C-alpha positions in Angstrom: -6.8 29.3 67.8 -6.4 25.6 66.1 -3.6 24.3 67.7 -2.6 23.6 71.6 1.6 23.5 72.5 1.2 24.6 76.1 4.5 23.6 77.0 6.5 25.7 74.4 8.3 28.8 76.3 8.0 31.7 75.2 10.3 34.6 75.9 9.2 38.0 76.5 9.9 40.9 78.8 7.5 43.1 80.7 8.7 47.0 82.6 6.3 49.0 85.2 7.3 52.1 83.3 5.0 53.7 80.2 6.8 53.2 76.8 10.4 52.5 76.9 12.2 51.8 80.1 13.3 48.9 82.7 12.7 45.7 81.5 12.6 42.5 82.9 12.9 39.5 80.8 10.6 36.8 81.6 10.8 33.1 79.9 7.3 31.0 80.6 5.4 27.9 78.7 2.8 29.2 76.4 0.2 28.4 78.7 1.4 30.3 81.8 1.9 33.5 79.3 -1.6 33.3 77.9 -2.8 33.2 81.3 -1.5 36.7 82.0 -4.2 38.0 79.8 -7.1 36.2 80.5 -8.6 39.2 83.4 -8.6 42.4 82.0 -7.5 45.0 84.2 -10.6 47.1 85.1 -10.8 50.6 86.8 -13.6 52.7 88.1 -14.2 55.0 84.9 -16.7 54.6 82.4 -15.8 54.5 79.1 -17.2 57.8 78.1 -15.6 59.4 80.5 -12.1 57.8 79.5 -12.5 58.9 76.1 -13.0 62.7 77.6 -9.7 62.7 79.8 -6.5 64.1 78.0 -4.0 61.9 76.5 -1.7 62.3 79.2 -4.3 61.0 82.0 -5.6 58.0 79.4 -1.9 56.9 79.2 -1.6 56.8 82.9 -4.6 54.8 83.1 -3.5 52.3 79.5 -0.3 51.9 81.6 -1.3 50.9 85.1 -0.1 47.0 84.7 2.9 47.9 83.0 4.0 46.8 79.3 4.6 43.8 77.8 7.0 43.3 74.8 7.5 40.6 72.6 10.3 39.7 73.0 13.4 39.5 75.9 16.1 42.3 75.9 19.5 42.7 75.5 20.2 44.7 78.3 18.4 46.4 81.2 16.1 48.7 79.1 13.7 48.6 75.9 14.3 50.3 72.8 14.5 49.8 69.4 17.4 48.1 68.5 17.4 46.0 72.3 14.9 43.2 71.0 16.3 39.4 70.9 14.9 37.1 68.1 11.3 36.7 69.0 8.9 33.9 69.7 6.1 36.1 68.6 4.7 38.0 66.2 2.3 40.9 67.6 -0.1 42.4 65.1 -2.6 45.0 66.5 -6.2 45.6 65.1 -7.0 49.1 65.9 -9.8 49.3 63.5 -11.2 45.8 63.3 -14.7 45.1 62.5 -17.0 42.9 64.3 -17.5 40.7 61.1 -13.7 40.3 61.7 -13.7 39.3 65.2 -16.3 36.9 64.9 -14.6 35.4 61.9 -11.2 35.2 63.8 -12.9 33.1 67.0 -14.8 31.2 64.8 -11.6 29.7 63.0 -12.4 30.9 59.6 -9.1 32.7 59.6 -6.0 32.4 60.8 -6.4 28.8 60.5 -2.5 27.4 59.8 -0.9 29.4 63.4 -1.3 29.1 66.6 -2.5 32.0 68.3 -4.3 34.0 71.0 -5.4 37.7 71.3 -6.6 40.1 73.8 -8.7 43.3 73.6 -7.4 46.9 74.2 -8.4 49.6 76.5 -10.7 50.9 73.6 -12.2 48.2 72.7 -16.0 48.0 72.1 -18.3 45.4 70.4 -19.3 47.8 68.0 -15.5 48.5 67.3 -13.2 45.9 68.3 -9.3 47.0 69.4 -7.3 43.9 69.4 -3.6 42.3 69.8 -3.1 39.0 68.2 0.1 37.1 69.2 1.2 34.9 66.5 3.2 31.6 67.6 6.3 31.2 65.2 7.8 28.0 64.8 11.1 29.3 65.2 12.8 32.6 66.7 12.9 35.5 64.1 15.6 38.2 64.7 14.5 41.7 65.6 16.3 42.8 62.1 14.0 40.9 60.4 10.6 41.2 62.3 9.5 43.9 60.5 9.4 42.1 57.2 7.8 38.9 58.7 
């Protein structure tokens, strides 16, 4: 991350059910939002055991902390059309390389944007899996989010 705007207010939503579902809209400072991702949820199973579980069981473990959506929603439920203008762009890197992770963390790429990231449930040193949050200067309407 190259810039710091800790007091910037980020609007997002969270939920406790898997996938779509009841959403709670939240506004927090960027600093407080980043803190939500500082400590990963750790469960008792080993990675090799997790990977052997059926998809349904993996999804359950993955969803224990609920879900996070890059924007607030219009109405009580998150669905395809409910997203309001977004303060964030989220990019998932499911097939990142260790070299890419190193270049990102050492500031060799994405230098013109403020960003932070967290790893996913299947992240390993050999096969990094990341979600990158890029902070936008202006909110982007949901219908324009894809092209951005």
